[in-house]
C-alpha positions in Angstrom: 126.1 95.7 151.1 127.1 94.0 147.9 130.4 92.0 148.2 131.9 93.2 144.9 134.9 90.9 145.0 132.5 87.8 145.4 130.3 89.1 142.7 133.3 89.6 140.4 134.4 86.0 141.1 131.0 84.6 140.3 130.8 86.6 137.0 134.2 85.2 136.1 132.9 81.7 136.7 130.0 82.4 134.4 132.4 83.7 131.7 134.5 80.5 132.0 131.4 78.3 131.7 130.2 80.2 128.7 133.6 79.6 127.0 133.3 75.9 127.9 129.8 75.8 126.3 131.1 77.5 123.2 134.0 75.0 123.0 131.5 72.1 123.3 129.2 73.6 120.6 132.2 73.9 118.2 133.1 70.3 119.0 129.5 69.2 118.3 129.5 71.1 115.0 132.8 69.4 114.0 131.3 65.9 114.7 128.1 66.8 112.7 130.4 67.8 109.8 131.9 64.4 109.9 128.5 62.8 110.1 127.4 64.6 107.0 130.4 63.2 105.1 129.6 59.7 106.2 125.9 60.0 105.3 126.5 61.5 101.9 123.9 63.6 100.1 120.3 63.2 101.4 117.0 65.1 100.8 116.7 66.1 104.5 119.1 65.3 107.3 116.6 64.4 110.0 116.3 61.3 112.3 113.0 61.9 114.0 113.2 58.8 116.2 116.7 59.7 117.4 115.6 63.3 118.1 112.7 62.2 120.2 114.6 59.5 122.1 117.4 62.0 122.8 115.0 64.7 124.1 113.1 62.3 126.3 116.4 61.3 128.0 117.5 64.9 128.4 114.3 66.3 129.9 114.3 63.5 132.5 117.7 64.6 133.9 117.9 66.5 137.2 117.3 70.2 136.3 118.6 71.9 139.5 117.9 75.6 139.1 117.4 75.5 135.3 114.2 77.3 134.2 111.4 74.9 133.1 111.5 74.2 129.4 115.0 75.7 128.8 116.7 72.3 127.9 114.1 71.4 125.3 114.1 74.9 123.8 117.9 75.0 123.6 118.1 71.6 122.0 115.4 72.4 119.4 117.3 75.4 118.4 120.5 73.4 118.1 118.8 70.6 116.1 117.4 73.1 113.7 120.6 75.0 113.2 122.8 71.9 112.9 120.3 70.3 110.5 120.8 73.3 108.2 124.5 72.8 108.6 124.1 69.4 107.0 121.8 70.5 104.2 118.9 72.7 103.0 115.6 72.6 104.8 112.6 74.8 104.0 109.3 74.4 105.8 105.8 75.1 104.3 103.0 75.8 106.7 99.5 77.3 106.6 98.6 80.8 107.8 95.1 81.9 108.5 93.3 84.5 110.6 93.0 83.2 114.2 95.7 80.6 113.6 98.8 82.8 114.0 99.8 80.7 117.0 100.5 77.8 114.7 103.4 79.8 113.1 104.7 80.4 116.6 104.8 76.8 117.7 106.2 75.8 114.3 109.0 78.3 114.7 109.7 77.0 118.2 109.9 73.4 116.9 112.2 74.1 113.8 114.3 76.8 115.4 114.7 80.5 114.5 117.2 79.7 111.7 115.1 77.4 109.6 113.4 79.1 106.6 109.6 78.9 106.8 107.0 80.1 104.3 103.3 80.5 104.9 100.6 79.3 102.5 96.9 80.1 102.4 95.8 76.7 103.8 97.2 73.2 104.8 96.6 71.6 101.4 98.6 74.3 99.7 101.4 73.9 102.2 101.4 70.1 101.7 101.4 70.6 97.9 104.7 72.6 98.2 106.3 69.4 99.5 104.6 67.2 96.9 106.0 69.6 94.2 109.5 69.5 95.8 109.7 73.3 96.4 109.9 72.6 100.2 111.4 69.8 102.1 108.9 69.7 105.0 105.4 70.8 105.8 104.2 71.7 109.3 100.4 71.0 109.4 97.7 71.1 112.1 96.3 68.0 113.6 92.9 67.4 112.1 89.8 68.4 114.1 86.1 67.6 113.7 84.6 70.1 111.3 87.8 71.1 109.5 87.1 72.1 105.9 90.6 71.4 104.6 91.1 67.6 104.4 94.8 67.9 103.6 95.6 64.4 104.8 93.6 62.9 101.8 96.6 63.8 99.6 98.8 61.3 101.5 96.6 58.3 100.3 98.3 58.2 96.9 100.6 55.2 96.4 103.4 56.8 94.5 106.9 56.4 96.0 107.3 60.2 96.2 104.4 60.7 98.6 105.9 61.9 101.9 105.3 60.5 105.3 104.1 61.9 108.6 107.0 61.4 111.1 106.8 63.9 114.0 104.4 65.8 116.3 104.9 69.1 118.1 105.2 70.8 120.5 107.1 67.8 121.7 107.3 69.1 125.3 103.7 70.3 125.3 104.8 73.9 125.9 103.4 76.8 123.8 105.8 79.3 125.1 105.0 82.8 123.8 102.8 81.5 121.0 99.9 83.8 120.2 96.4 82.6 121.3 94.3 80.7 118.9 90.6 79.9 118.3 91.1 76.4 119.5 89.3 75.2 122.7 91.6 75.7 125.7 94.1 77.4 123.4 95.3 74.0 122.4 97.1 73.7 119.1 99.3 70.9 117.8 101.0 70.1 114.6 102.6 67.3 112.6 105.6 67.3 110.3 105.4 65.8 106.8 108.3 65.0 104.5 110.3 62.4 102.6 111.6 60.8 105.7 110.5 57.4 107.0 109.2 57.4 110.6 111.2 55.6 113.2 110.0 53.5 116.1 111.0 54.9 119.5 109.0 52.5 121.7 106.4 55.2 122.5 104.7 56.0 119.2 101.3 56.5 117.5 100.6 55.5 114.0 98.1 57.3 111.7 95.7 55.4 109.5 93.8 57.2 106.9 90.6 55.6 105.4 88.6 56.8 102.5 85.1 55.3 102.8 82.9 54.0 100.0 79.4 54.0 101.7 79.9 55.6 105.1 78.3 58.9 105.8 78.7 59.5 109.5 81.2 59.0 112.3 79.0 56.6 114.3 79.0 54.1 111.4 82.7 54.6 110.8 83.4 54.0 114.6 81.4 50.8 114.5 83.4 49.5 111.5 86.7 50.4 113.3 85.8 48.8 116.6 87.8 45.7 115.7 90.9 47.4 114.5 93.9 45.3 115.6 95.5 48.2 117.4 94.1 50.4 120.1 92.3 53.3 118.6 93.5 56.6 120.3 91.8 59.2 118.1 89.3 59.2 115.3 88.5 62.3 113.3 85.8 61.9 110.7 85.5 64.2 107.7 82.0 63.9 106.1 81.6 63.6 102.4 81.1 66.8 100.4 82.2 66.4 96.8 84.7 63.8 97.9 84.1 60.6 99.8 84.1 60.7 103.6 87.5 60.2 105.1 88.8 59.2 108.6 92.0 60.1 110.4 92.7 57.4 113.0 95.5 57.3 115.5 96.6 53.9 116.6 98.7 53.1 119.7 102.1 51.8 118.8 104.4 51.8 115.7 102.5 50.1 112.8 104.2 49.2 109.6 102.3 49.7 106.3 102.7 46.0 105.5 101.3 44.9 108.9 99.5 41.6 108.4 96.8 42.3 111.0 95.9 45.7 109.4 95.9 44.0 105.9 93.4 41.4 107.2 91.2 44.2 108.6 91.3 45.9 105.2 90.2 42.7 103.5 87.4 42.2 106.0 86.0 45.7 105.3 87.0 46.0 101.6 83.4 46.7 100.5 83.4 49.9 102.6 86.8 51.1 101.6 88.0 53.1 98.6 91.5 53.8 99.7 93.5 53.2 102.9 97.0 53.8 104.1 99.2 54.1 107.2 100.5 57.6 106.4 103.2 57.5 109.1 103.8 57.5 112.8 105.1 60.0 115.3 106.9 59.8 118.7 104.4 60.5 121.5 105.1 63.9 122.9 106.6 64.2 126.4 103.5 66.0 127.7 
């Protein structure tokens, strides 16, 4: 038989805790309002390194009976909502048949309050940021055989060219995201915007190379064997109308003005048309 008096007492405890949570959320919102005043006007109020470091600490805490993934999900929603409290943020992202799950994992990352708009392909979504109609773009990690080499646009040297500064899903969880055509249903994204990446101590930097006389990945790999940082990933986009291009992920946080990378560029200058560290992202938890 159910002990109604005990059940009532437990429900009263839940109500009290809910009120405490609401008080804490209000207090957090008040502090963020003060932070906004101290920061002044900015294009986007995001600190990617701080977000990643904070989430890494939180998910390592004892969870007790908390459902797996709840802490990360709650904080992503809070980060998205409170970022909007500080200023406008609109996200551009691609939408294609078989890729609906990318919208889902993007929504999970930015939170349900953040305005998102779909575009026909990744390049179109990135151009929305380049044209200043959107603050951020959520774009898929490159894969071998991709026809849309959106990352080539980030090779330009103008000061207004945005950076890559985050990767998602940061906790490796797809949640209720729809299935995709990717092998093993794997799908990941990066965030692009006018925000400098921040070192967190656990990072990967992305180097993009546009080749002058390289037509295959084997040759590109051989030229990249002596890169000064450990090469984690190399995606090669063969030449069509444009020169061949490489997306290379390097272990660690690499500044654009890194002397070792500059020496490598010089050593291979006859093979290179353009080159650039387009940003870095905190290594996801899983």
